[in-house]
C-alpha positions as CSV (number, residue, x, y, z in Angstrom):
1,M,15.8,-22.6,-3.8
2,I,14.9,-19.0,-4.3
3,W,11.6,-20.2,-6.4
4,V,10.4,-22.3,-3.8
5,Y,10.7,-19.2,-1.7
6,V,8.9,-17.0,-3.7
7,F,6.1,-19.3,-4.0
8,A,5.7,-19.9,-0.6
9,V,5.7,-16.2,0.2
10,I,3.0,-15.4,-2.6
11,L,0.8,-18.4,-1.4
12,L,0.8,-17.4,2.4
13,A,0.2,-13.7,1.3
14,S,-2.7,-14.6,-0.9
15,L,-4.0,-16.7,1.9
16,L,-4.2,-13.7,4.1
17,K,-6.0,-11.5,1.3
18,G,-8.3,-14.2,0.9
19,I,-9.1,-14.7,4.4
20,T,-9.3,-10.7,5.7
21,G,-9.9,-9.0,2.4
22,F,-6.2,-7.0,2.7
23,G,-2.7,-7.7,3.7
24,F,-1.3,-9.1,0.6
25,A,1.7,-6.6,0.0
26,L,2.2,-6.1,3.6
27,L,3.0,-9.4,4.2
28,S,5.0,-10.4,1.1
29,M,6.9,-6.9,0.3
30,P,9.4,-7.2,3.1
31,L,9.8,-11.1,2.5
32,L,10.5,-10.4,-1.2
33,L,12.7,-7.5,-0.8
34,F,15.2,-10.2,0.2
35,V,15.5,-11.3,-3.3
36,Y,14.3,-8.4,-5.7
37,P,15.0,-4.7,-5.8
38,V,12.3,-2.4,-4.9
39,K,11.7,-0.8,-7.9
40,F,11.1,-4.1,-9.5
41,L,9.0,-5.7,-7.2
42,I,6.4,-3.0,-6.4
43,P,4.8,-3.2,-10.0
44,V,4.7,-7.1,-9.5
45,L,3.0,-6.5,-6.1
46,T,0.4,-3.9,-7.9
47,I,-0.5,-6.5,-10.7
48,F,-0.8,-9.1,-7.7
49,N,-3.2,-6.8,-6.0
50,L,-5.2,-6.1,-8.7
51,F,-5.7,-9.5,-10.0
52,T,-6.6,-10.4,-6.0
53,S,-8.9,-7.4,-5.8
54,I,-10.8,-8.2,-9.2
55,L,-11.6,-11.9,-7.7
56,I,-13.1,-10.5,-4.6
57,V,-15.1,-8.3,-6.5
58,L,-16.5,-10.5,-8.8
59,S,-17.0,-13.2,-6.3
60,K,-19.8,-11.2,-4.2
61,K,-23.0,-9.7,-4.9
62,Q,-22.8,-5.6,-5.2
63,K,-24.8,-3.3,-2.8
64,K,-25.5,0.2,-4.2
65,E,-23.9,2.8,-2.2
66,G,-24.3,5.9,-4.5
67,I,-21.6,8.7,-4.7
68,K,-20.1,7.6,-1.3
69,A,-18.7,4.7,-2.8
70,V,-16.3,6.6,-5.6
71,V,-14.9,9.4,-3.0
72,L,-12.4,7.2,-1.2
73,P,-11.0,5.7,-4.6
74,L,-11.0,9.1,-6.2
75,W,-8.7,10.3,-3.5
76,G,-6.6,7.2,-3.5
77,V,-6.0,7.9,-7.3
78,V,-4.9,11.6,-6.4
79,G,-2.5,10.4,-3.7
80,I,-1.0,7.6,-6.2
81,I,0.6,10.3,-8.4
82,P,3.1,11.8,-5.9
83,G,3.6,8.4,-4.8
84,I,4.9,7.3,-8.1
85,L,7.0,10.5,-8.4
86,F,8.5,9.6,-5.4
87,L,9.1,5.7,-6.1
88,H,10.5,7.1,-9.5
89,S,13.1,9.7,-7.9
90,Q,14.5,7.9,-5.1
91,S,17.3,5.2,-5.2
92,D,16.8,1.6,-4.1
93,H,18.7,2.0,-0.8
94,S,16.6,5.1,0.2
95,L,13.4,3.1,-0.8
96,K,14.3,-0.1,1.2
97,I,15.0,2.1,4.1
98,F,11.6,4.1,3.6
99,A,9.8,0.9,3.0
100,G,11.5,-0.6,6.3
101,I,10.3,2.2,8.3
102,M,6.8,2.2,7.2
103,L,6.1,-1.8,7.3
104,S,7.3,-1.9,10.5
105,L,5.3,1.2,11.8
106,L,2.0,-0.1,10.2
107,A,2.5,-3.8,11.2
108,F,3.3,-2.5,14.9
109,A,-0.1,-0.6,14.8
110,F,-2.1,-3.2,13.7
111,L,-0.6,-5.9,15.8
112,F,-1.6,-3.6,18.9
113,G,-5.2,-2.6,17.6
114,Y,-4.7,1.3,16.7
115,R,-7.9,3.1,15.8
116,F,-8.4,6.5,14.3
117,K,-10.8,8.9,16.0
118,I,-13.0,10.1,13.4
119,R,-14.4,13.7,13.8
120,S,-15.3,14.7,10.2
121,P,-16.0,11.8,8.1
122,W,-15.5,13.2,4.7
123,R,-12.2,14.9,5.9
124,A,-11.2,11.5,7.3
125,T,-12.1,9.9,4.0
126,M,-10.0,12.3,2.2
127,I,-6.9,11.8,4.6
128,A,-7.3,8.2,4.4
129,G,-7.6,8.1,0.7
130,L,-4.6,10.3,0.0
131,I,-2.3,8.4,2.3
132,S,-3.2,5.0,1.2
133,G,-2.8,6.2,-2.5
134,F,0.6,7.5,-1.9
135,L,1.9,4.4,0.0
136,N,0.5,2.4,-2.8
137,G,2.0,4.3,-5.4
138,S,5.6,4.4,-3.8
139,I,5.9,1.0,-1.9
140,S,2.6,-0.9,-2.9
141,V,1.4,-0.7,0.7
142,G,-1.4,1.4,1.1
143,G,-3.8,-1.1,2.8
144,P,-3.0,-0.2,6.4
145,P,-4.2,3.2,6.3
146,L,-7.4,2.3,4.4
147,A,-7.9,-0.9,6.8
148,F,-7.4,1.5,10.2
149,F,-9.9,4.0,8.5
150,L,-12.7,1.2,7.7
151,T,-12.0,-0.2,11.0
152,S,-12.4,2.9,12.9
153,I,-15.9,3.9,11.1
154,K,-16.9,0.4,12.1
155,E,-17.6,-1.1,8.5
156,D,-19.0,-4.5,8.6
157,N,-16.5,-7.5,7.3
158,E,-18.6,-7.5,4.0
159,G,-18.6,-3.7,3.6
160,F,-14.8,-3.7,4.3
161,R,-13.8,-6.4,1.9
162,M,-15.6,-4.6,-0.8
163,K,-14.7,-1.0,-0.4
164,F,-11.2,-2.4,0.1
165,A,-11.3,-4.1,-3.3
166,W,-12.9,-1.6,-5.1
167,F,-10.0,0.9,-3.8
168,S,-7.5,-1.5,-4.8
169,I,-8.7,-1.9,-8.3
170,A,-8.9,2.2,-8.6
171,T,-5.2,2.6,-7.3
172,A,-3.7,-0.3,-9.0
173,S,-5.1,0.3,-12.0
174,S,-3.5,4.1,-12.0
175,A,-0.6,3.0,-10.5
176,L,0.4,0.6,-13.2
177,I,-0.5,3.2,-16.1
178,G,2.0,5.4,-14.0
179,Y,4.7,2.8,-13.6
180,A,4.4,1.9,-17.3
181,S,4.7,5.6,-18.4
182,A,7.8,5.9,-15.9
183,G,9.3,2.8,-17.6
184,L,9.1,0.8,-14.5
185,V,7.1,-2.3,-16.1
186,S,9.5,-4.6,-18.0
187,H,8.8,-7.9,-19.5
188,E,10.4,-9.6,-16.7
189,T,8.0,-7.9,-14.4
190,L,5.2,-9.5,-16.5
191,R,6.9,-12.8,-16.3
192,L,7.3,-13.0,-13.1
193,S,3.6,-12.3,-12.6
194,M,2.3,-14.5,-15.1
195,I,4.4,-17.4,-13.4
196,M,2.9,-16.6,-9.9
197,L,-0.7,-15.8,-11.1
198,P,-1.9,-19.7,-10.5
199,V,-0.3,-19.4,-6.9
200,L,-2.2,-16.2,-6.2
201,I,-5.3,-17.4,-7.5
202,T,-5.1,-20.2,-5.6
203,G,-4.4,-18.9,-2.2
204,T,-6.8,-16.3,-2.6
205,F,-9.6,-18.8,-3.3
206,V,-8.5,-21.2,-0.6
207,G,-8.1,-18.3,2.0
208,K,-11.8,-17.3,1.3
209,K,-12.8,-21.1,1.8
210,V,-10.9,-21.7,5.2
211,S,-11.8,-18.2,6.4
212,K,-15.1,-20.1,7.8
213,Y,-13.2,-22.8,9.6
214,I,-10.5,-20.6,11.3
215,P,-10.1,-17.8,13.7
216,I,-9.5,-14.9,11.4
217,E,-8.1,-12.6,13.8
218,T,-5.3,-15.3,15.2
219,F,-4.3,-15.7,11.6
220,R,-4.0,-12.3,10.7
221,K,-2.0,-11.6,14.0
222,I,0.4,-14.2,13.3
223,C,0.8,-12.8,9.3
224,I,1.3,-8.9,10.8
225,L,4.0,-10.3,13.1
226,I,5.9,-12.0,10.3
227,S,5.5,-8.6,8.3
228,L,6.8,-6.8,11.5
229,I,9.9,-8.8,12.0
230,S,10.4,-9.0,8.2
231,G,10.5,-5.4,8.0
232,I,12.7,-4.8,10.9
233,M,15.4,-7.5,9.1
234,V,15.0,-5.1,6.0
235,L,16.2,-1.9,7.8
236,V,18.8,-3.7,9.9
237,D,20.1,-5.4,6.6
238,T,19.8,-2.0,4.6
239,L,21.0,0.3,7.0
240,F,23.9,-2.1,8.7
241,L,24.9,-5.3,7.0
242,R,24.9,-3.9,3.7
243,A,26.5,-0.8,4.7
244,R,29.8,-2.7,5.4
């Protein structure tokens, strides 16, 4: 029964990623925290994020954007380092509390359409990259701050998806190297990733196809609402139910 639940979560999260270009970990992480420990789950989700982002990049023609295209991923990689150190140094209990709070706050902000006020694009790029990198490295949920930034600068849908994908490839690759160095990548991590890979690929491709026929905003809000409820449930479970 657990496997059916995990399959369903991965499929729904990959559909969201295929349709909107982001949100995989934001949706899947709180739901999977009821099944797996945080330090086991983070590398798995990072592998998934890397694969889905590569699929998005390979499926689209690239526009030349010069040096500006690499600035955001570079700041993200810098932010990854303290994120990994934070993940490695904290207990599973502390990480669950941190993840529950961050997931709930980010989902809540997304649900109500929060936007940044951009005064200095270069400074905003640095801050967005560092915060997203840190959250990617620590709990594999760096997408929302990056999405807030790209939405705030009024990036078009195609640019949003591609910048998001390249950022994810850079940060996920760096994070996996750090996780492996910290001993957080095991045979079981790779096994689960490989088992779920067909589901992940199927969901991503189906999501890209159906995005033309369904109201994306409605689907996104439903998924974010699920994430918000799940994040709150993780907090309640960690702080109150398991404390008894």
